[in-house]
C-alpha positions, 0 to 999 in steps of 0.5 A, spaced: 655 528 782 662 530 781 662 528 774 655 531 772 658 538 775 664 537 771 659 536 765 655 542 767 661 547 767 664 544 761 657 546 757 656 553 761 664 554 759 663 552 751 656 555 751 658 562 753 664 562 749 659 560 743 654 565 746 659 571 744 659 569 737 651 568 737 650 575 740 654 577 734 650 573 729 644 575 732 645 582 729 647 580 722 642 575 722 636 577 726 636 585 725 640 585 718 637 579 715 644 578 713 646 570 712 653 572 714 657 566 712 664 569 713 663 567 721 666 561 719 673 565 717 672 570 722 672 565 728 679 562 727 681 569 725 680 571 732 684 564 735 690 565 730 691 573 732 691 570 739 696 565 738 700 570 734 700 575 739 701 571 745 707 567 742 710 574 740 709 576 747 703 581 747 699 581 753 693 576 752 688 582 754 691 586 748 690 580 744 683 580 745 682 587 743 687 585 737 682 579 735 676 584 736 679 589 731 681 583 726 674 581 726 671 587 725 675 589 719 673 582 716 666 584 717 667 591 714 670 587 708 664 583 707 659 589 708 663 593 703 663 587 698 655 587 699 654 594 699 659 597 694 660 592 690 653 589 690 655 582 691 649 578 694 650 577 701 651 570 701 657 570 696 660 576 700 660 572 706 663 566 702 668 570 699 671 573 705 670 566 709 675 563 703 680 569 703 680 568 711 683 561 710 689 564 707 689 570 712 689 565 718 695 561 715 699 567 714 698 569 721 700 563 724 706 562 720 703 557 715 701 552 720 694 549 721 695 549 729 699 554 732 700 552 740 702 556 746 702 552 752 704 554 758 704 561 756 700 567 759 693 567 757 687 571 760 686 564 764 692 564 768 694 572 770 697 574 776 690 577 779 687 570 778 693 567 781 691 570 788 684 567 788 682 562 793 683 555 791 676 554 791 674 559 786 681 559 782 679 552 780 673 555 776 677 561 774 675 559 766 668 559 767 668 566 771 673 569 766 668 567 760 662 569 764 665 576 765 667 577 758 660 574 755 657 579 760 661 585 758 659 584 751 652 583 752 652 589 756 655 593 751 651 590 745 644 592 749 647 599 750 649 600 743 642 597 740 639 603 745 643 608 742 641 612 736 646 608 731 643 602 734 636 604 732 638 606 725 641 599 725 635 595 727 631 600 722 636 598 716 634 591 717 627 592 717 625 598 713 631 601 708 627 607 706 625 609 713 633 610 714 634 613 707 628 618 709 632 620 715 638 622 711 642 616 713 645 611 708 642 604 710 649 601 707 653 604 712 649 601 717 649 594 714 657 595 714 657 597 722 652 591 723 657 586 720 663 589 723 660 588 730 657 581 728 664 579 726 668 582 732 664 578 737 665 572 733 673 573 733 673 575 740 669 568 741 675 564 737 680 568 741 677 566 748 677 559 746 684 559 743 686 561 750 682 556 753 685 550 749 692 554 749 692 553 741 689 556 735 686 551 729 685 554 723 679 549 722 676 551 728 671 555 724 667 549 720 660 549 722 660 555 726 655 559 722 650 553 723 652 553 731 651 560 731 644 560 727 642 555 731 643 558 738 640 564 736 633 561 733 633 556 739 634 562 744 629 566 741 624 560 740 625 558 747 625 564 751 621 570 747 615 569 752 620 571 758 618 578 760 624 583 760 629 578 757 633 582 751 634 578 745 641 578 746 641 574 752 636 569 749 642 568 744 647 566 749 641 562 753 640 559 746 647 557 745 648 554 752 642 550 751 644 548 744 651 546 747 647 542 752 644 538 747 650 536 743 653 534 750 647 530 752 648 526 745 655 525 746 654 522 753 649 517 750 654 514 746 653 518 739 659 517 735 663 524 734 663 523 726 655 524 727 656 531 731 655 535 724 649 531 722 646 532 729 648 540 729 644 540 722 638 537 724 638 541 730 638 547 726 633 545 721 628 543 727 629 550 730 628 554 723 622 550 722 619 551 729 620 558 728 617 559 722 611 555 725 611 559 731 612 566 727 605 564 723 601 563 729 604 569 733 607 574 728 614 575 727 618 581 731 625 583 732 628 586 738 
């Protein structure tokens, strides 16, 4: 029983971290119809910024804000390449993802893995030390849940604002946005900045959980995020009053649970990326089939 609870907590912990990224990818992929491959570069960017900041004596929570800013900047670059330089969406993402490899190495001082063991993180602050022992042992899950909840509430709020509604329109009908006297290109850049800010924050939180930043941690992140979004919407779209951003997080938890179950059943680690690709393929095909029956819609 204890083993099962331990595994469940691991799934929730990692599912919520990747859920933060999935919320950002929901905005770029589902709302803007923009397959943003720069995610594979901005996830480790957040981790590297956290490592550099914390080893430099900066408060771990400030490190999170720095990671968000760095991710948003990278997203803006992807958007500018696409909107201003007229480079295709896929190629814009690939260019930024490629550039991030060098940027991340520069941030970590040239090392592939930058460790910061036994240093302050968001999981060992003074406030957490004062928690009762029964609660303290679940502090990681509590902190990650609160961060994911905060991101979800901010995104829900933003998508209901005038700017958020214009962002949705930019993905569905650019002529409508232009008719309102607004530039749909600007909305795309904003959307990509938000999406990559969420991705970098997820990387920052994971790095602080593991107490190290790995510049290779972004490999396959775009697949994981897309699968989380598509699975979440496919499974939970019929649940009344459930927002799409929440579905992305729930999809991430389900996706992580599938991977964990496969590993527990004895699947070798080397097959994990193959399983990720298969899960994404199944999710996309089932979404297409579901879309033909019920008609696709954005939220």
